[in-house]
Backbone as a chain_set.jsonl record, in Angstrom:
{"seq": "XXXXXXXXXXXXXXXXXXXXXXXXXXXXXXXXXXXXXXXXXXXXXXXXXXXXXXXXXXXXXXXXX", "coords": {"N": [[-22.429, -18.379, 39.055], [-19.999, -16.801, 39.27], [-19.204, -16.594, 36.569], [-21.184, -14.976, 35.425], [-20.717, -12.595, 36.751], [-18.162, -12.031, 35.829], [-18.716, -11.719, 33.088], [-20.349, -9.416, 33.166], [-18.549, -7.556, 34.145], [-16.655, -7.578, 32.084], [-18.23, -6.573, 30.022], [-18.722, -3.972, 30.96], [-16.116, -2.956, 30.9], [-15.629, -3.074, 28.146], [-17.533, -1.233, 27.183], [-16.536, 1.091, 28.373], [-14.095, 1.301, 27.064], [-14.907, 1.729, 24.434], [-15.889, 4.249, 24.591], [-18.515, 5.258, 24.466], [-19.185, 4.788, 21.863], [-20.683, 2.743, 19.313], [-19.892, -0.691, 18.516], [-19.575, -0.827, 15.718], [-19.15, 1.87, 15.023], [-16.735, 2.234, 16.354], [-15.06, 0.535, 14.882], [-15.105, 1.86, 12.408], [-13.859, 4.264, 13.146], [-11.329, 3.323, 13.877], [-10.476, 2.435, 11.399], [-10.301, 4.869, 10.003], [-8.277, 6.058, 11.497], [-6.153, 4.357, 10.87], [-5.795, 4.999, 8.175], [-4.646, 7.524, 8.354], [-2.242, 6.86, 9.515], [-1.061, 5.442, 7.48], [-0.425, 7.424, 5.643], [1.468, 8.811, 7.152], [3.452, 6.839, 7.37], [4.165, 6.557, 4.677], [5.26, 9.076, 4.207], [7.454, 8.978, 5.929], [8.89, 6.909, 4.742], [9.55, 8.083, 2.287], [11.155, 10.187, 3.18], [13.256, 8.77, 4.397], [14.251, 7.469, 2.147], [15.221, 9.622, 0.675], [17.255, 10.478, 2.407], [18.903, 8.217, 2.305], [19.703, 8.243, -0.368], [21.196, 10.599, -0.398], [23.256, 9.89, 1.355], [24.385, 7.763, -0.065], [25.33, 9.167, -2.304], [27.269, 10.749, -1.055], [29.027, 8.759, -0.179], [29.831, 7.647, -2.629], [31.152, 9.855, -3.654], [33.345, 10.113, -1.924], [34.674, 7.758, -2.572], [35.531, 8.211, -5.127], [37.73, 9.81, -4.926]], "CA": [[-22.464, -16.963, 39.372], [-18.779, -16.066, 38.945], [-19.163, -16.308, 35.138], [-22.057, -13.83, 35.165], [-20.003, -11.44, 37.279], [-17.073, -11.776, 34.892], [-19.315, -11.194, 31.86], [-20.801, -8.054, 33.422], [-17.343, -6.745, 34.266], [-16.087, -7.466, 30.734], [-19.115, -5.679, 29.275], [-18.457, -2.598, 31.433], [-14.807, -2.551, 30.386], [-15.791, -2.855, 26.712], [-18.243, 0.031, 27.004], [-15.619, 2.171, 28.742], [-13.091, 1.388, 26.009], [-15.519, 2.274, 23.234], [-16.153, 5.669, 24.805], [-19.869, 5.605, 24.059], [-19.423, 4.427, 20.465], [-21.09, 1.365, 19.043], [-18.757, -1.423, 17.941], [-19.433, -0.435, 14.312], [-18.516, 3.189, 15.013], [-15.344, 2.049, 16.778], [-14.343, -0.024, 13.737], [-14.943, 2.935, 11.429], [-12.854, 5.192, 13.661], [-10.032, 2.654, 13.781], [-10.122, 2.435, 9.985], [-9.878, 6.228, 9.679], [-6.984, 6.267, 12.142], [-5.158, 3.618, 10.096], [-5.528, 5.745, 6.952], [-3.703, 8.574, 8.715], [-0.944, 6.24, 9.768], [-0.503, 5.068, 6.181], [0.177, 8.636, 5.099], [2.677, 9.068, 7.941], [4.465, 5.85, 6.986], [4.646, 6.897, 3.336], [6.126, 10.25, 4.345], [8.7, 8.521, 6.546], [9.613, 6.131, 3.729], [10.113, 9.041, 1.326], [12.246, 10.914, 3.836], [14.37, 7.83, 4.546], [14.815, 7.243, 0.814], [15.997, 10.822, 0.361], [18.484, 10.427, 3.215], [19.74, 7.135, 1.8], [20.304, 8.699, -1.619], [22.223, 11.577, -0.051], [24.373, 9.134, 1.926], [25.011, 7.046, -1.168], [26.076, 10.149, -3.094], [28.449, 11.125, -0.275], [29.943, 7.613, -0.201], [30.402, 7.582, -3.961], [32.061, 10.992, -3.803], [34.591, 9.802, -1.219], [35.345, 6.656, -3.262], [36.116, 8.724, -6.359], [38.986, 10.518, -4.62]], "C": [[-21.171, -16.227, 39.006], [-18.691, -15.712, 37.453], [-20.017, -15.094, 34.785], [-21.382, -12.54, 35.62], [-18.867, -11.046, 36.33], [-17.607, -11.167, 33.598], [-19.755, -9.745, 32.033], [-19.601, -7.112, 33.509], [-16.701, -6.534, 32.89], [-16.92, -6.51, 29.887], [-18.891, -4.222, 29.684], [-17.118, -2.09, 30.908], [-14.884, -2.266, 28.888], [-16.48, -1.525, 26.446], [-17.345, 1.219, 27.337], [-14.573, 2.383, 27.647], [-13.658, 2.039, 24.755], [-15.871, 3.748, 23.388], [-17.522, 6.099, 24.32], [-20.184, 5.276, 22.608], [-19.958, 3.003, 20.379], [-19.869, 0.628, 18.487], [-18.514, -1.042, 16.476], [-18.749, 0.926, 14.2], [-17.041, 3.091, 15.398], [-14.499, 1.475, 15.638], [-14.105, 1.035, 12.663], [-13.865, 3.917, 11.864], [-11.456, 4.59, 13.563], [-9.553, 2.634, 12.333], [-9.63, 3.815, 9.561], [-8.503, 6.531, 10.273], [-5.871, 5.564, 11.369], [-4.81, 4.348, 8.807], [-4.518, 6.86, 7.22], [-2.313, 8.024, 8.935], [-0.268, 5.824, 8.468], [0.203, 6.271, 5.573], [1.474, 8.976, 5.839], [3.796, 8.109, 7.548], [5.034, 6.16, 5.606], [5.581, 8.102, 3.382], [7.475, 9.852, 4.943], [9.543, 7.731, 5.548], [10.277, 7.07, 2.732], [11.298, 9.79, 1.922], [13.469, 10.014, 3.998], [15.039, 7.547, 3.21], [15.698, 8.422, 0.416], [17.319, 10.826, 1.126], [19.447, 9.375, 2.697], [20.428, 7.55, 0.505], [21.405, 9.72, -1.36], [23.462, 10.879, 0.505], [25.121, 8.379, 0.838], [25.845, 7.992, -2.029], [27.352, 10.558, -2.365], [29.476, 9.998, -0.286], [30.619, 7.514, -1.565], [31.422, 8.7, -4.19], [33.397, 10.702, -3.115], [35.359, 8.677, -1.906], [36.026, 7.131, -4.541], [37.475, 9.376, -6.117], [40.164, 9.61, -4.585]], "O": [[-21.242, -15.119, 38.474], [-18.166, -14.655, 37.102], [-19.628, -14.278, 33.949], [-21.471, -11.514, 34.945], [-18.649, -9.864, 36.067], [-17.03, -10.216, 33.07], [-19.552, -8.929, 31.134], [-19.646, -5.994, 32.995], [-16.255, -5.431, 32.575], [-16.369, -5.722, 29.119], [-18.874, -3.336, 28.83], [-17.001, -0.929, 30.516], [-14.266, -1.314, 28.41], [-16.052, -0.77, 25.573], [-17.39, 2.242, 26.653], [-14.211, 3.52, 27.343], [-12.971, 2.813, 24.089], [-16.125, 4.424, 22.391], [-17.67, 7.208, 23.809], [-21.316, 5.459, 22.161], [-19.714, 2.175, 21.256], [-18.915, 1.264, 18.038], [-17.365, -0.945, 16.047], [-17.862, 1.106, 13.366], [-16.199, 3.787, 14.83], [-13.353, 1.883, 15.45], [-13.025, 1.096, 12.076], [-13.052, 4.354, 11.049], [-10.506, 5.284, 13.202], [-8.362, 2.797, 12.068], [-8.642, 3.92, 8.834], [-7.669, 7.176, 9.638], [-4.775, 6.105, 11.225], [-3.656, 4.325, 8.38], [-3.635, 7.109, 6.4], [-1.321, 8.659, 8.576], [0.959, 5.851, 8.366], [1.309, 6.145, 5.047], [2.459, 9.382, 5.221], [4.949, 8.516, 7.409], [6.239, 6.042, 5.385], [6.584, 8.138, 2.669], [8.518, 10.34, 4.507], [10.765, 7.869, 5.515], [11.438, 6.875, 2.372], [12.313, 10.001, 1.258], [14.595, 10.45, 3.761], [16.26, 7.401, 3.145], [16.792, 8.236, -0.117], [18.37, 11.138, 0.565], [20.656, 9.598, 2.651], [21.603, 7.245, 0.299], [22.436, 9.706, -2.033], [24.587, 11.24, 0.162], [26.351, 8.358, 0.825], [26.953, 7.643, -2.436], [28.403, 10.699, -2.989], [30.675, 10.258, -0.391], [31.831, 7.32, -1.65], [32.439, 8.493, -4.852], [34.457, 11.01, -3.66], [36.587, 8.646, -1.829], [36.996, 6.52, -4.989], [38.283, 9.474, -7.041], [41.283, 10.06, -4.341]]}, "num_chains": 1, "name": "protein.A"}
């Protein structure tokens, strides 16, 4: 009996987590969310690269003096 109770509780928690979506819909949504994060990461990488180049230029300028 305890296993059945645990299974029912796990099923209720899974349904609550999915927010009414099927598992397939949840996977699709997670995939779409990851695509957005990829764009954010690429933007952060570009910004960090720009900052690094500016810092390198400043360092080189001070070394030339």
